[in-house]
N, C-alpha and C positions, 0 to 999 in steps of 0.2 A: 768672731764666736769658735769659740772651742767646740773639736769634737766632744761627742757624751764620753763621761766616765762611765764604766769599765770597758764601756765597746767603744766602738770606731764609727756610731752610728752618727750623722751631723745633727745640728738640731733642725733645720728644717726636715728632714727627712724621714718617711713614716717605716713603722718597724713590716719586717718581712710581712709581706699579707698572701692569703691565701684566701681560694669559695669553690668548695665542692657539692654540686648541687646535686640533688636525689640520691641523697645520701639513707633517707630511709622510705622504707617500700611500701608502706602504710598511707602514709600522710599526704594532701593532696600538693606537698609543696615541700622540700625541706633543701637545707643550705649548713655544713660545717665550714666555720670560719675560722682562716689564725690570725690575729694580727698578735705577731709575735710570740710571745708565747703564751697568751689569751686565748682557749681557744672554747669556740661558743658553739652549740647545734640549737639551730633555730628548726622549728617546724611547726608547719600551718596547718589546721583545720576548719574546714567548712561548713558549716550547719546550716540545716535550709527553714531558720527560725530565728525568729530576732528575741531579743528580753521584751519581757513584758511591756514595760515604759515605751518601747515603739511599735508595737503590734500597730497595723492597719495603717503606718503613717509611710508607706512605700517604701521604706529605704533600708538598708544595710547596717552593719557597726563592724569596727574594727577593734579588737582588744590586745594588749599582751600579755603575756603570762614570764617572769623571771625568777630562777632560781637558781642557786649554786648548788652544786652535789658537795658532800659532806669533804671529799678531801680538794675539792679544786684548788686548797690553798697549803698553806706549809702545816697547820695543823688541822684536827677533824674538828668542823663546827657541826651543831648541829642539825636537823633535820628540821623545817619549818612547817607542820604538820596541822595543826589549830589554829593556828594566828603567828600571820605572815609580818617581819619586821616590818617598823615607818621606813626604814631606807628601802627594800623590797615593794614594797606598794609608792613607793615614788620614782623607782626603776619603770616597772610595772608603766605605770601613769603615763612617764616620760616615751615607751617604747609603743605605748596605744597613740597618745596624740602624735607622735612620729608620721608613724606606717598612716594614719587617717588623714592625715597631709595629702597624699599622695592620691587619692581613693576618692572616687566619686562613690559617695556613697546612695545617691538614687539609681542610678545607675547597676550598683550592685544588688540594687532588691533587696525585698524581707530576709537575710541572710547574714549570720554572724560568722566573723573569720578571727578565730583564736590562733597568734602567732604565739608557739611557747619556745621562750629560750634558756637554755639551760648551759649554765657555766659549767663545761667539762674543767679545766683549766684555768685560775685566773695570776695576772700579772699586769694590773691596771686594767683602766680603760672597758671594763667587762659591757656596761651599758654604752657605750661606744661600738664596740664589736656587735653588739645585739642590736641595735637599729640596723648597721652597715647589713648584716645577714641574716638578718629579716626581711631585709627591705627586698632582698635577691627574691629570697624562697615565697615573700609575699607576692612578686609580679610573676615568677614562675608559677606560680599554681593558680592564678588568676589567669592566664594567660592560657593553661594548659584549660579549664573550666569554660573557657569561653570558647574555644577552637574543640570542644567536646560538643560546643551545641547549649549546654546548659544558662552562657548568658548571650544576650542578645547583640552588645558593644561589650568589650573591654575596659569594665571601670579603674585603669589605673591609669593617673594623668601624669604623671612624671616621675621621680625618683630620688629619695632620699638619702642625705649621708653625714654623717656624724663622727667628730674627732672630737681628740682630750688635748688642751695644751696646758704649759705655767711658764709658768716667769722666774728666773731664776738669774743670779746679780744682774740684772737688767737683761737679758738673755731671754727669748723667746723660744720654748721646746714646743715638739710637736707629738700626738701620737704616745701617751707616757705610759713608761714600767710603771712598776709598783715602786722601787726604787728611787727614781727620780719623781715621782708624784709626791713622794712620803718626803721630798727634802724640797720641793720649790715654795718658794715667797706667794704666789699666787696658783690658783688653779681653775681653771674653766672646762668646759663643756662648751658645743657649737652643734647644734645641729638644724643642717640646711640643706633647700630643697634645689634641684637640679635649676632652678632660675634665680638662683642665689638671693632665696627669701628664706628669713630663720624664721624657724619653728620653736627654736628654745636658746638660750644662754645662759648657761651656769656660771656663775664667779663667784672666787672668794678669796679674798684676800688674809691665806695664812697668817702671814707675819709680821706683812707691812702695807700698808695702804697705796694702790697705785693707778698713777696718774692715767689722763688722757690718751696722751701721747702713748702710753705701754697698750691701753684699752684699744686704737686703732693697729694698731702692730699686731697684735694678738688678735683682733677679728678680721686681718687683712691673711695672716699665715693660718690663720682658719678654713678661709675660702679657697685658697692654694689647696689645703691640704685634702678638702671637702670633694674638689676638681679630681685629684688626683683619684680617690677612691671611690669617686662615682666612675671616673673612666675603667677602672679594674670591673664593678660590678656589670656596667652595659657589654664590656667584651665576656664575660663570665658567662650571662645570660647570650648573645651572641655565638659561643662555642656550644653552646645546649643546644640551642636552636638549630644549629647547624650538623648535631648530631641528630635532632628528631627528624 
């Protein structure tokens, strides 16, 4: 395996990762995550109500919303005001599924938790960064809600992490930036719980079909990378708890 070009990052090495908590004074929970040059602001809002189709069922709902600021990329993109694109809808649903996988909706009660993920700067992996930051913000928010006596128990059941991977010239690379992502033969995203269970696997052969051997290797490296992300998520929460 050769180092990534033009950086010195090795194929299985994550980009520099940082997560700052409580960056928004008004939200019930918030996190600013940076995975390399991809920066996403995640804020959590908790409402004491549920959508109409859930009323009276004694359970809550967790949903995600996603947007990219106009200058998050090299050129300005238009704001999605009246109608969101198919890509945005896909990512929002992915974030919601990922975060619901770690919440006991019955224990949440008839409440709606919305996790807004706003991309401040994009350099590949915006959906995976949104899930990773959104998970930490969500865990922080519900822990605070529980400690404030607003919940009889903490509905968080675990954690979830996500990573992008690529296959290029038979080499596997993790945590893709845009330059690498745009040149890979295969592009994949994995969303994995702390029990090493899969919430979602997205994979596309961009230039050529790939073998089961490659799929197995991609899966192995996805699990290892998600474990690294998860360790950082937990460390971040532990540091915050020590401050509180």
